[in-house]
Structure formats: structure tokens, C-alpha cells
C-alpha positions, 0 to 999 in steps of 0.5 A: 200651475205649480213647479214641477217636483224635482227629481232627486238623483237616484243615490249611487249603488251600493259597491259590490264586495271585492272579489277575494283574490285568493278565492279568484286563485283557487285557494279555499278556508282551512276547513276546506284545505283540510277535508279536500286533503282527507278526501283525496287521501282517502281515495289515494289509500282506497287505491294503494289497498286495492293495489296491496291485495293484488300483489299479496294475491298474485305473489302467493297464487304464483308459488301454488300455480308453480307447482301444479301438475294440472292445468289450473284453469281446465283440471277439474280436481282439487288435490293439494296433497298430492306429489306433484300436487293436482288442482284446478278451477273449472269446477269452482269458476262454473259454479259461481258463474252459474249459482250466480245467474240463477239468483240474478235472473230470479232476483232482478225482476221480484227486485224490481216489481216490487220497487215499482210496486212501492213507489207507484202502486202500493198506499202510503200506509203500506209502504213504510212496513213493507220497505221496513221488512226488506231493510230487516232483510239485508240485515240477517246473517248469512250464516242464519240464511244457510241454516234456513236453506238447510232446514226449511228449503232443502227438504220443501224443494222435491216438489219444485223438483219432480216438477220441473223434471215433468214438464222441463226435463227434456231441456236436460237443464231441468232433468232429475234423478232423485237425488237430494235438492242440494243443487246449484238451483237450491243455491241460486234461490237461496242467494236470490233471496239474500241480494233481493233486499240489496237491489230492490232498496237501491231501485226502490230510491232511484225510481223515488228520484224520477222528476215529477213533470216526466210521469205528468207528461206522460199522465196528460198525454193519455198514458196509464199507469203501466205505460207512464212506469215503462216510459217514463219511470224505467228509462229514467232508473234503468242505470240505477237499476243496473247498479243495483244489480251489479251490487246484488251480484257481487254479494251472491259471487262472494257468498260463503256461508250459506252456499256451504251449508246448503250445496253437497260439493263435489269436483264435477259440473252436472249438465242439469241444475237439480243434481247434487254436487258442484262448488263455488270460490268461496265455499271451496275456501271456506270449507278447506282453509282450516285444514290445509297445509301452507301449499294448500292455502296458497292454492284457495288463495289462487282461486281467491284471485280469479274471484277477485279478477272475476268481481272487477271484470262485472263492476268494469263491465257494469260501469260500461253499460251504465256510461253508455245508457246514461245519456238515454235513461232521461237523468239528463233530460 
């Protein structure tokens, strides 16, 4: 019998690199420290700018509100040249909120449907051109939308207004007396077209991030394509759709030139969405700022402060909704 083969000792394992004591203490490279400082400084600078805007608006608004003869929140009149001046934001707040709600009701379902079509139904050859056209809509300036609305949309709204008045006029919200269709509904439709690309693009990107295993699991259980979308895609992307909707709402609340071009502003509140009249914060500021006196500008700044607060509240509410729904969205699955 031969001698057994001698087993050589295994070489000692390679020594592990020593842990950098500076990294253990949290120190980083110079480039990382510079980047961290720039990022932190940018965040602080943003907060400082927001605080400065709030202080400026509050100070100038207090100068105007202190001399206002009427109630700033409930007065329907806007006349800063009277002695004493009498102005309020009731009509502006109502018009801003109503036109934005109309825009959201129209735009959000259409945008979500387009996003789902592009991500789950459209042939691959069609997705690129359709997405490109939607991106182009987002690049159109506001004044171009306003001109299109005044020259094309408004003259062609009579048929829709007549149909709504015939079948839904009994509600009072859609009654029409035959005036020019420069109303809150027209403004809402125009705003819906303007915010549609924003909501569509963000929702499309969110739906594209749905884990493939979620959809495959639903298909393996025998779900149809619509059931896959309803059970796997929409729950996962709900928070993203809410965020996209809030981005669109922010633009609708602050839109200026398009609304000023289409709307026939009056300082009264119409029960019907089809009757001309009303106004919004941004439209009122744009139309009156150039000819306003120093006090009139302070009054307009006061209305801008209210719009600023409304925007903050909307974004805060959106953050709260997203935080509550995040654990149920499927994102953590």
C-alpha cells in the first residue's frame, strides 16, 4: 500500500483590511463633506427663502388689512380706491377653489387612464410617440393656452353648455341663461388640459415602478389584466398618483394668464358653473397690479398671502394622506 498523501496546512486567510477608524467615527472624504455641506445649506436656504416670503407677505398684507373697512374674508367687493377702502377675498377664494376642483375632477381620471394605457395596454411602438406628445403639452406656455381658450374653446362651448342646461339644469349647478361661456366651467376645463401632462407623466413613472412579481403573482392566480391593475398596480401607485395630483393642483391654484384671458371677472358668486363671472386670486392680481396704487398693491399682496397659505395647506394635506396610505400601498411588500 502506498503512503497516504500528506495534507498540507491550508494557507492562512488573507488579512482583512483594517477598518478605518475615521470612518468608524463618521468622518468622510473631503468631497463627501463638501457635498453634505452644500446639500444641507441648500435645504436651509430654501427654508430661509420660504420664511422670508412669508414675512414679506404678512407685513405688506397687515398694512392693507388694517385699513380695510370691510371684512377681508367675507366682503364681495374689491375697491381699494375708496376712502376708506373696502375689499375682500370671498369671491376670489370661491373662484380659485371651484375652478381648481373642476380641473381636478376632469384631469385626474383622464391622466390616470392615460398613464395606465401607456404602461399596460398600448403597443410598444405607440408608447413613445404618445408620451412625447404629452410631454410637449407640458412645455406650452400659459399665455398660449389662454389664447387658444379664448379663440377656440370659448366659441365652441355653447353646445356643451346647452346640453348640460337641458339635462342637468334642474340641479342649479349647470343651469345656463345663454350668456357668454366665459365661466368657471370653461376655466376648469382649460386648467384640466394644462395640468393633464403633469399628472400623466408622474403617474406613468409610478406605474412603471410596480414590481413585476406583483403582477405575475396576480396573473398566476387567474386575474385578468384589469384585475391585475386594480389589485396590484393601483394600490402600489396610489401615493404617487396623489403626489402627482397635488402637483397639478398647485399649478391650477396659481394659474394666471390663461384664466385672465378666458374668464369674464366679476365680484359676485354664481351658483351655476355655466354663468359668466367670478374670479381667482392669480387672475385678480395679474389684472389689477399694473394700475394699482401703493395701497392697492398691498391689498393684492394680502390676497397673495391667502393663496400662499392655501397652497401650503394643500401640500400639507397631501403629505398627510400619503403618509397614512403608504403602508397600504404595496410599496413595502
